[in-house]
C-alpha positions, 0 to 999 in steps of 0.5 A: 338232586344236587339242586334240590339238596341245595334248596333244602340246605338253604331253607334249613339254614335260613330256618336255623338263622330265623330260629336263633334270632327269635330265641334272642331275649332282651330285658331290662330292669330299672331301679333306683337305689340313690334317687336323691342323688339322681341315679338309675340302676340299669340291668340289661339281660341278653340271652340266645346271642352266642357270639364272641363279642356283643356290642351294645349302643346308647342313642346320641340323640332323641327323635323330635329333638334335633341335637346330638346330646351325647346321652352316653356321657351320663353312664357310669360303672358299666360292667358285664358278666357272660355265662355267670362269669365276669366278662371283659368290656371295652369301649369302642366308640363314644356310645358303644361298649363291647362285651367279650362274651365268648359265645356265652348264651347269657349276658348280664350288663349293669350300669348306672345313669346320672339323670339331672337335667330338667327337660321333656327330652332328658331323663331326670330323677330326684327323691320325688319321681323319675322321668325316664327319657328312653334314649338316655336310659336304654341301650340296644345290641348293635344291629338289633334295633328291630328286636323286641324287649321287656322292661321291668320298673322297680320303683323306689320304696316311696313310689307307687305308680308307673305311667307309660305308653308301653304295653303292659306284660300280663300278670307282671307288675310294672313290666312292659314290652316293646316290639322293637327298639324304635318303639321303646325309644319312643315311649317315655316312662314316669315313675313316682306318685303322679296324679293320674286321671283318664278320659275317653275321646275319639274312641281312645282311652287317654291317661294324664299323669300329673307330676309336681302338683298345681292348681288344675281342675281335673274334671275341666281338663278332662272335658277340654282336652277331649275337645282338643283330641277330637279336632285332628282326629276329624282332619285325618279321619282316624285315630291310630291309637287305642291308648295314649298318655300325657306325662305332664311336669308341673314346675314353678315355670315350665313349658315345652313338649316332646311328641311320641307315637302314643304319648307325649311329655309336657312342661307346664307352670303349676299355678297357671291353670286358673289364668286364662292365658295359662290355661289356654297356653296349656291347651295349645301345647296339648293341641300342638303335641297331639297333632304330632301323633300324625304329623311327623310320627306317622306323616313324616319326612323320609329322613325321619325313620328308620332312625340312625341313633348314632348320627344326625338325621338331616331333613329339609322338611321340619317346616312341615313337621313343626311349623305346620303343627304350630299352625294347626294348634291355632286351628284346633284351639278355634275349632274346639271353641277356645278362641273366636275368629278375631282371635284366630286371625290376630294370632296368625297375624302375630305369627307372621309379624314375628317372621317379618321382624326377625332379621334372620328371616332375610338370610335363611330359608325354611328348608335351610332352617330345617337342615341346620337344626342340628347346628343352629336351631338348638344351639343359638348364639348372640347372632342367631336372630340376625342370620337365621329363622326358626323352622317353627316360626317360618313353617307356621307362616308357610302353613298360613299362606299355603292353606289360604292359597289352596282354599282360594284356588279351589273356591273353598272346596279344599284346604291344607287339611286335605293335603295332610290327610292325603299325605298321611294315608300315602305314608301309611300305604307306602310304609315310608316317609315323604320326600319334599317333591312328593309333598309339593306334588300332593299340594298341587294335586289337591289345589289344582295349581302350580306351587313351583313359584311358591316353593321358590319364594317361601320354602327354598327362598327368603322372599318377603311375605305377601301377607296382605295378598293372602289375607285378602283372599279371606276378606281380611285387610291388614294394616301395618304400623311401626311397633314404636311410632316416633320412638328411637331405638338402639337395637341393643339388649343387655343384662344388669350386672351386680356392679351396676352396669349393663352387659350387652347380650344382643345387637340387632343387625343394621341397628344403630348399635350394629353400625356403631360397632357396639359388641356383645359382652361390652359392659355399658358404664354410662349413657350420655355421661349418666352412670347406669344406676342413675339412668335406671333410678326412675324405673322398676325392672321386672328382671335384670334383662332389659333393652336400652329403650327401657331407659327414659334417657334414651326414649326422651331422645329423637330419631337421628340424635346421638347417644354416647356410651362409655363401655368396657371391652376386655377391661379397657375403656372405650367410647361409642356414639350411636345415631339412633334410628327408627324402629324397623319392626312393624305391627300387623293389625288385621280387620275382618271386612264386613263387606267381603265378597261371597268368594271371600267369605267362602274362603274364610269359612273353610279356613275356620273349618266350617 
């Protein structure tokens, strides 16, 4: 009897706890009293959480952008009421506010957010629109990330539209719901008068919200963006969404993108859509961010979810998440018919050349680059190119090599596509991310060969890239030539100052400038006795940034000759002599062989997706 009563008591207790949790309601209202001053007014309402105090927290970073950005620095005028009465508020951590609610059932919190940083990962508000990047706008009660919430947007009086991947609340204008805060934080919101159009692709309704104007052709974009959407859907065998939103910010000069679970935010140049390079660049960005719908949002490293929004989330696998996605944007652009085979090959050879010509590639591995994204990737300095390599760049090259290795090993039967699909399904089945060991195991399972040596050389190591070997699998010859044959280089870049000098901004590792001791921030006054203004007299600069090789005075010299510089360092005059060197950079020139063997042709065809 005692045991039965105890069990009954436990059941009742759990039922009460679950009922209490279910009764907690969290809602937000966002309005814009002073959009011209870049402010959002946020009201957060919590009911059913009767505690002595409640802590609410704002994320310090946003998933997909691996840098602690301290969004809480933009919060002002934080205040709260509990049970209709003013409540004491205390800040207990950099991103945490404590409301002493005295077990009141209803808590109302009001705060303002200053939003004036233009990027795809930060909120921005002005009189023309509001872009709400959720991690920089909304807060969550501590320990309640899995709680549902609603968001009501009250547009400024001259605005009429809201675009977001959040599900609308039926019968309530501009009101949306999120099943938990991971969903809310992953759903950007565009508010204003954006140009909205739709298209269907892969059985999914796609909404495009264009802010900032531009010379785009909506009908053409509908057709071409649909072509891009279809390609990754073919690779993975299914599209996990019913509704997808592209938020596009068109600026004088724009770029970049950030992926979300059923949406993306893109930056674009408003008047570049009518140029081949501009239009293809935009479609490549669409391809990149759309591929993230699978790779990283669902097929993800185990460290990237559930997220810790208070701290860095470390992983060694961003070379897959971002690098492979950079590789796949090239594959999708070809498969969708926007680039021919030679362009595809040349673009990938160029990607390899970027890594080969980056000094830091010899000092930082793909895995290390991923792990150090938080301290190096988003905070480069003047020496970063010398001691580090982007996981985008290195990961793209790893993807190229791995794909060709798998295709060659399976005689054209399997490719990296099969690995990505299998890992996506594994993550979906296990309901968690993958480990590095699991990813390697899947590559070996699909290919039927060991990849231990490959991992040692290209993922955890900094070995030289054997690109000729891998391209040969597909019947492609790769010749290399010096990037500037017989031309001397200093290894120095700088910026022209208003007083007619050059301020040094970078010095390449092992270059003539490096060896001679020229420093970043040195101010170059003259070269071989010729003042900078006179040295620039015969050329026109497109921007104030330049390399010393731009100057005829340098290009007319021979490799091995000396260039004498007069510089100022910390206000003191100094003379530095550079012994000019040959350019260490190479240019890769691939050629598709007409006499390729049947085996090579099979690899090439599979590589192209045929």
